[in-house]
C-alpha positions in Angstrom: 12.4 -15.4 -4.4 14.2 -12.6 -6.2 17.8 -11.6 -5.4 16.6 -8.6 -3.4 14.4 -10.8 -1.3 17.3 -13.2 -0.6 19.5 -10.3 0.5 16.8 -9.0 3.0 16.1 -12.6 4.1 19.7 -13.5 4.9 20.5 -10.2 6.6 17.3 -10.5 8.7 18.3 -14.0 9.8 21.7 -12.8 10.9 20.2 -10.0 12.9 17.6 -12.0 14.6 19.8 -15.1 15.3 22.1 -12.9 17.4 19.2 -11.2 19.2 18.8 -14.2 21.6 22.3 -13.7 22.9 21.7 -9.9 23.5 18.5 -10.7 25.3 20.4 -13.2 27.5 23.0 -10.4 28.3 20.4 -7.7 29.0 18.2 -9.9 31.2 21.0 -10.4 33.7 20.6 -6.8 34.9 17.0 -5.8 34.2 13.5 -7.4 34.4 11.8 -8.6 31.2 9.2 -5.8 31.2 11.9 -3.1 31.4 13.9 -4.8 28.7 10.9 -4.9 26.3 9.8 -1.4 27.2 13.2 0.1 26.3 13.5 -2.2 23.2 10.2 -1.2 21.6 10.8 2.5 22.5 14.1 2.5 20.7 12.6 0.6 17.8 9.7 3.2 17.6 12.2 6.1 17.7 14.1 4.6 14.8 10.9 4.2 12.8 10.0 7.8 13.5 13.3 9.0 12.1 12.7 6.9 8.9 9.1 8.3 8.6 10.4 11.9 8.9 13.3 11.4 6.5 11.1 9.6 3.9 8.1 11.9 4.5 5.7 8.9 4.9 2.1 9.9 5.6 0.4 8.3 8.6 -2.7 6.1 7.9 -6.1 7.6 8.2 -9.2 6.1 9.6 -10.0 3.5 12.3 -9.9 0.7 9.7 -6.2 1.3 9.0 -5.2 1.9 12.7 -7.0 -1.1 14.3 -4.8 -3.9 12.9 -1.7 -1.9 13.8 -2.8 -1.5 17.4 -3.6 -5.2 17.6 -0.1 -6.0 16.1 1.4 -4.0 18.9 0.2 -6.6 21.3 0.4 -9.8 19.3 3.7 -9.2 17.4 5.7 -7.0 19.9 4.5 -6.7 23.5 3.5 -10.3 24.1 6.2 -12.3 22.2 9.0 -10.0 23.2 8.0 -10.3 26.9 7.6 -14.1 26.7 11.0 -14.7 25.1 12.7 -12.3 27.5 11.0 -13.9 30.5 11.8 -17.4 29.1 15.5 -16.6 28.7 15.9 -16.0 32.4 15.9 -19.8 32.8 16.6 -21.1 29.3 19.8 -20.9 27.3 19.8 -18.5 24.4 20.7 -21.4 22.0 17.6 -23.3 23.1 15.5 -20.2 22.7 16.7 -19.8 19.2 15.8 -23.4 18.3 12.4 -23.1 19.9 11.7 -19.9 18.0 12.4 -21.7 14.8 9.0 -23.4 15.1 7.3 -20.2 13.9 6.9 -21.4 10.3 5.4 -24.6 11.5 2.6 -22.8 13.3 2.3 -20.4 10.3 1.7 -23.2 7.9 -1.3 -24.4 9.9 -2.8 -20.9 10.5 -2.3 -19.7 6.9 -4.1 -22.7 5.5 -7.4 -21.5 6.9 -7.0 -17.7 6.4 -4.9 -17.2 3.2 -6.1 -18.8 0.0 -2.7 -18.8 -1.6 -0.8 -20.5 1.3 -2.6 -23.8 1.7 -1.5 -26.9 3.7 -0.4 -30.2 2.0 0.4 -33.7 3.2 4.1 -32.8 2.9 3.6 -29.8 5.2 1.7 -32.0 7.7 4.7 -34.4 7.8 6.9 -31.5 8.4 4.7 -30.4 11.3 5.0 -33.8 13.0 8.8 -33.9 12.6 9.2 -30.4 13.8 7.1 -31.0 17.0 9.2 -34.1 17.5 12.2 -31.9 17.7 10.6 -29.6 20.2 9.7 -32.7 22.4 13.4 -33.8 22.2 14.5 -30.3 23.3 12.0 -30.3 26.2 13.2 -33.8 27.3 16.5 -32.2 28.3 14.9 -30.7 31.3 12.6 -33.6 32.3 12.9 -33.7 36.1 14.3 -30.2 36.1 12.7 -27.2 37.9 9.2 -26.2 36.7 10.6 -22.8 35.9 12.8 -24.2 33.2 10.0 -26.0 31.5 7.8 -22.9 31.9 10.5 -20.8 30.2 10.6 -23.1 27.2 6.8 -23.1 27.0 6.8 -19.3 27.1 9.1 -19.2 24.0 6.9 -21.7 22.1 3.9 -19.5 22.9 5.8 -16.5 21.6 6.3 -18.4 18.4 2.5 -18.9 18.1 2.0 -15.2 18.6 4.5 -14.5 15.7 2.7 -16.9 13.4 -0.8 -15.5 14.1 0.6 -12.0 13.6 2.3 -12.8 10.3 -0.9 -14.1 8.8 -3.0 -11.3 10.3 -0.5 -8.7 9.0 -0.7 -10.1 5.4 -4.5 -10.0 5.5 -5.0 -6.5 7.0 -2.2 -4.2 6.1 -1.9 -4.5 2.3 -2.4 -0.7 1.9 -0.1 0.3 4.7 3.5 1.4 4.2 6.0 -1.2 5.4 7.7 1.3 7.8 4.3 2.1 9.4 3.5 -1.6 9.8 6.3 -1.9 12.4 6.6 1.7 13.8 3.0 2.2 14.9 2.7 -1.2 16.5 5.9 -0.6 18.4 4.4 2.8 19.7 1.4 0.8 21.0 3.7 -1.8 22.5 5.7 1.0 24.2 2.7 2.3 26.0 1.7 -1.2 27.2 5.1 -2.1 28.4 5.9 1.2 30.2 2.5 1.0 31.9 3.5 -2.5 33.1 6.9 -1.4 34.4 5.3 1.6 36.3 2.4 -0.4 37.8 3.9 -3.8 38.7 6.1 -2.4 41.5 9.1 -4.6 40.2 10.9 -1.7 38.6 14.6 -2.2 39.0 15.5 1.1 37.4 17.3 1.8 34.2 20.4 -0.4 33.5 23.8 0.8 34.7 26.2 -1.5 32.9 27.5 -0.4 29.5 27.2 -3.9 28.1 23.5 -4.0 28.9 23.0 -0.7 27.0 24.8 -2.1 24.0 22.5 -5.1 24.1 19.4 -2.8 24.4 20.6 -0.5 21.6 21.1 -3.5 19.3 17.8 -5.1 20.2 15.9 -1.8 19.8 17.4 -0.1 16.8 18.7 -3.1 14.8 16.7 -6.1 16.1 13.4 -4.2 16.2 13.4 -0.9 14.3 15.3 -2.1 11.2 14.6 -5.8 11.3 10.8 -5.6 11.5 10.6 -3.1 8.6 12.5 -5.8 6.6 10.4 -8.6 8.0 7.0 -7.0 7.2 8.3 -6.1 3.7 9.1 -9.7 3.1 5.7 -10.9 4.4 3.9 -8.8 1.8 6.4 -9.6 -1.0 6.7 -13.3 -0.6 4.0 -14.4 1.9 4.0 -15.3 5.6 5.1 -18.9 5.3 8.2 -18.2 3.3 9.0 -15.1 5.3 8.9 -16.9 8.6 11.4 -19.4 7.1 14.0 -16.8 8.2 13.8 -18.5 11.7 15.5 -21.5 10.1 18.7 -19.5 10.5 18.1 -19.0 14.3 19.3 -22.5 15.4 22.7 -22.2 13.7 23.4 -18.6 14.7 21.9 -18.9 18.2 23.8 -22.1 19.1 27.2 -20.8 17.8 26.9 -17.5 19.6 25.6 -19.0 22.8 28.5 -21.4 23.0 31.2 -18.9 21.9 30.2 -15.9 24.1 27.9 -17.2 26.8 29.7 -20.5 27.5 26.4 -22.5 27.0 26.7 -26.3 26.8 26.0 -28.4 23.7 23.9 -31.5 24.6 22.7 -34.4 22.5 19.1 -33.1 23.0 20.2 -29.7 21.6 21.8 -31.2 18.6 19.2 -33.8 17.7 16.2 -31.6 18.5 17.7 -28.8 16.4 18.3 -31.2 13.5 14.7 -32.5 13.7 13.4 -29.0 13.5 15.6 -28.1 10.6 14.7 -31.4 8.8 11.0 -30.6 9.2 11.5 -27.2 7.6 13.3 -28.8 4.7 10.4 -31.3 4.3 7.9 -28.4 4.3 9.7 -26.4 1.6 10.9 -29.0 -0.9 9.1 -28.2 -4.1 6.7 -30.9 -5.2 3.6 -31.0 -7.2 1.2 -32.0 -4.4 -2.5 -31.2 -4.0 -3.5 -29.0 -1.2 -5.8 -30.2 1.5 -9.3 -28.8 1.8 -9.8 -26.4 4.7 -12.4 -27.0 7.3 -13.9 -23.6 6.5 -14.0 -21.6 3.4 -10.7 -19.6 3.3 -11.0 -15.9 3.5 -9.8 -13.8 0.6 -7.0 -11.2 1.0 
């Protein structure tokens, strides 16, 4: 990666690793659907300001709009809700580690859909080590309430959504401006989430605590509006597998912030599971001259 890519990469990792703490704070007062609705709305408004200031033209035609609408569901509404719902019963530090599995899923999916991002024996080894780390993390709550296990499963499912979205974004939005790649999907996600808030009957109202609003402003403007412009820029510049490596920073930042500010406990499962996931990511990304594996189906061209 070039220096400019590294700068965006590190800044993005710092922003998103702290997002888990802010989600945990916000979810104490409001329901997950309300949290996500406000978050994507703020992110969308940030994007609109950027579009106006930079005079970016909106895409034309159904072909350009369709993938952006789909991404509103797969990259924003669904994973945002799953993580927020999961953090009602899961520590923010554990959520950060579980979300670091995104590159492992991306490796597998990209192998079949991107001809320049194929799987190798080395990557398969990394997959097994990474999933071993997830199992160790889940073992912490063996015998615990089903809600805790469900919360962890929801966060892993969110990681799968992110992985699918990263590959889909790379294939379908080559001609779309990076700002539009995040702003339009967040508009679609806003419609979905506000409809959910208004129709489920669980509306707890807007938050009243100042700290909750600080969390929402960070998550919406910085963690969504700015961060996803940066993330989608990286996906098209350096590819989905390398871009999703930004989640490697999540365990370190998430654990430190969770322990410092939310008084979460450090357990041997947290440490060993996090180490296994990080080791798996190192295995996957060590540069070696290794042949790629044939895909089960002919890979599609970009």
